[in-house]
C-alpha positions as CSV (number, residue, x, y, z in Angstrom):
1,M,-11.8,-6.5,60.2
2,L,-8.2,-7.7,60.9
3,E,-8.3,-5.9,64.3
4,D,-11.5,-7.8,65.2
5,S,-9.8,-11.0,64.1
6,G,-6.7,-10.1,66.2
7,N,-8.9,-9.5,69.3
8,R,-10.6,-12.8,68.7
9,I,-7.3,-14.7,68.5
10,I,-6.0,-13.1,71.7
11,H,-9.3,-14.1,73.4
12,N,-9.1,-17.6,72.1
13,V,-5.5,-18.1,73.0
14,A,-6.1,-16.7,76.5
15,K,-9.1,-18.9,77.3
16,N,-7.5,-22.0,75.8
17,L,-4.2,-21.6,77.7
18,R,-6.1,-21.0,80.9
19,R,-8.3,-24.1,80.2
20,I,-5.4,-26.4,79.4
21,R,-3.5,-25.3,82.4
22,G,-6.5,-25.9,84.6
23,E,-7.3,-29.3,83.2
24,R,-3.7,-30.4,83.8
25,K,-3.5,-28.7,87.2
26,L,-0.4,-26.8,86.1
27,S,0.8,-23.7,88.0
28,L,2.2,-20.9,86.0
29,D,5.6,-21.8,87.3
30,R,5.3,-25.4,86.0
31,A,3.8,-24.3,82.7
32,S,6.8,-21.9,82.3
33,Q,9.2,-24.7,83.0
34,L,7.5,-27.0,80.4
35,T,7.3,-24.3,77.7
36,G,10.4,-22.2,78.2
37,V,8.1,-19.1,78.2
38,S,8.4,-16.9,81.3
39,K,5.7,-17.0,84.0
40,A,5.1,-13.3,83.5
41,M,4.5,-13.7,79.7
42,L,2.2,-16.7,80.2
43,G,0.2,-14.7,82.7
44,Q,-0.1,-11.8,80.3
45,I,-1.2,-14.2,77.5
46,E,-3.8,-15.8,79.8
47,R,-5.2,-12.3,80.8
48,G,-5.4,-11.2,77.2
49,E,-2.8,-8.5,77.8
50,S,-0.3,-9.8,75.3
51,S,-0.6,-11.3,71.9
52,P,2.1,-14.0,71.6
53,T,4.3,-14.2,68.6
54,I,4.0,-17.3,66.4
55,A,7.3,-18.5,67.8
56,T,6.1,-18.1,71.4
57,L,2.8,-19.8,70.7
58,W,4.7,-22.8,69.1
59,K,6.9,-23.0,72.3
60,V,3.7,-23.1,74.4
61,A,2.1,-25.7,72.2
62,T,5.2,-27.9,72.2
63,G,5.8,-27.6,75.9
64,L,2.2,-28.5,76.8
65,Q,2.2,-31.2,74.0
66,C,-0.8,-29.7,72.3
67,S,-1.5,-28.8,68.7
68,F,-0.8,-25.2,67.6
69,S,-4.3,-24.7,66.2
70,L,-5.9,-25.8,69.5
71,F,-5.0,-22.4,70.9
72,L,-6.7,-20.6,68.1
73,T,-10.0,-22.6,68.2
74,N,-13.0,-20.9,69.7
75,P,-13.1,-22.4,73.2
76,S,-16.9,-22.9,73.0
77,T,-16.6,-25.3,70.1
78,I,-14.1,-27.6,71.8
79,Q,-16.7,-29.4,73.9
80,D,-18.8,-30.4,70.9
81,K,-16.3,-32.4,68.7
82,S,-18.8,-33.0,65.9
83,Q,-19.5,-29.3,65.7
84,E,-15.8,-28.6,65.8
85,R,-15.2,-30.9,62.8
86,R,-18.0,-29.3,60.8
87,K,-16.6,-25.8,61.6
88,S,-13.1,-26.8,60.8
89,Q,-13.9,-27.0,57.2
90,L,-14.7,-23.3,57.2
91,Y,-12.1,-22.2,59.7
92,H,-9.7,-19.5,58.4
93,E,-8.3,-17.8,61.5
94,Q,-5.2,-15.7,60.8
95,I,-2.2,-14.8,62.9
96,A,0.0,-12.0,61.8
97,D,3.6,-11.5,62.9
98,P,6.0,-9.0,61.3
99,N,7.0,-10.6,57.9
100,M,5.0,-13.8,58.7
101,R,1.3,-14.6,58.4
102,V,-0.3,-17.9,59.4
103,V,-3.8,-18.9,58.3
104,T,-5.4,-22.0,59.8
105,L,-7.1,-23.9,57.0
106,F,-7.9,-27.0,59.1
107,P,-7.4,-27.0,62.9
108,F,-6.2,-30.1,64.6
109,D,-8.5,-33.1,64.3
110,P,-7.9,-35.9,66.7
111,L,-9.3,-38.4,64.2
112,T,-6.6,-37.7,61.7
113,S,-3.9,-36.2,63.9
114,F,-3.4,-33.5,61.3
115,E,-3.7,-29.7,61.2
116,V,-3.2,-27.6,58.0
117,F,-1.8,-24.0,57.7
118,E,-1.1,-21.6,54.9
119,L,2.0,-19.5,55.7
120,V,3.4,-16.4,54.0
121,L,6.9,-15.2,54.7
122,S,7.9,-11.8,53.3
123,Q,10.9,-9.5,53.3
124,Y,13.4,-12.4,53.2
125,H,12.3,-13.3,56.7
126,E,13.9,-16.3,58.4
127,Q,11.8,-18.1,61.0
128,H,13.5,-20.6,63.4
129,S,11.4,-23.2,65.3
130,T,12.4,-25.2,68.3
131,A,11.8,-28.9,68.2
132,H,8.1,-29.9,68.5
133,Q,6.8,-33.0,70.3
134,V,8.5,-36.3,69.6
135,G,7.3,-37.8,66.3
136,V,5.8,-34.7,64.8
137,T,6.4,-34.2,61.1
138,E,5.6,-31.3,58.7
139,R,4.8,-31.8,55.1
140,I,5.5,-28.6,53.2
141,H,4.1,-27.6,49.8
142,V,5.4,-24.4,48.2
143,L,2.6,-22.4,46.5
144,S,4.7,-19.4,45.3
145,G,8.1,-17.9,45.7
146,A,11.1,-19.8,47.0
147,L,11.4,-21.4,50.4
148,S,14.6,-22.5,52.0
149,V,14.1,-25.1,54.8
150,M,16.7,-26.0,57.4
151,Q,16.8,-29.3,59.2
152,Y,19.8,-31.1,60.7
153,G,21.8,-27.9,60.2
154,Q,21.5,-28.0,56.3
155,W,19.5,-25.6,54.1
156,E,17.6,-26.7,51.0
157,T,15.6,-24.5,48.7
158,F,12.2,-25.5,47.2
159,K,10.4,-23.5,44.5
160,A,6.7,-23.3,43.7
161,G,5.1,-26.7,43.2
162,Q,7.8,-28.5,45.2
163,Q,7.4,-30.4,48.5
164,C,9.4,-31.7,51.4
165,V,8.9,-33.5,54.7
166,I,10.5,-32.1,57.9
167,T,11.2,-34.1,61.0
168,A,9.7,-31.4,63.2
169,D,10.8,-33.0,66.5
170,Q,14.2,-31.4,65.7
171,P,15.0,-27.7,65.5
172,H,14.2,-26.4,62.0
173,A,13.8,-23.2,60.1
174,Y,12.2,-21.5,57.1
175,R,13.5,-18.7,55.0
176,D,11.8,-16.6,52.3
177,D,14.2,-16.4,49.4
178,A,12.0,-14.5,46.9
179,G,10.8,-11.4,48.8
180,E,7.4,-13.2,49.5
181,T,6.8,-16.9,49.7
182,R,3.5,-18.7,50.3
183,F,3.4,-22.4,51.4
184,M,1.2,-24.9,53.1
185,A,2.3,-26.9,56.1
186,I,0.5,-30.1,57.0
187,I,1.5,-31.0,60.6
188,H,1.1,-34.6,61.8
189,Y,1.1,-35.5,65.4
190,P,1.8,-39.1,66.4
191,H,-1.0,-41.0,68.1
């Protein structure tokens, strides 16, 4: 089941990246310049030959000024926005990276400018993120474990039931301080 989900994710990311690049008339060279991801890697992702890490997919989304979940959405539902909104309520696509899992609870909705994820970090994993688009914020709610969050070079730890807001247009990071930490991230994109 997870393998089928993984293949579906690779397919969705490939088609959506190709579609976005085509709509914006971006060459692989220009997309590489915008995202900081090599031309070769972007080509492999578009051909479905490589499954990008979560960090790489964030770099692509940020560089192309798109939502993260846009790449995971089934490309056939993107044209029908009302269908996409109905499906988004049932959307639970999952990306797995070593020591990190991301489940899309609600993909990006242009009406609200939000997307919602559940993340699990394990094995004391530390995940660094480059700055997202200007004005992007992340609202974090820790479900279990202990999550340290770094912004502006300072770490702060949050336990189950605690929240914080991250200015995500700055470099930031997350660290599992409990062996396994589950949290929700609500990402808001400016209009």
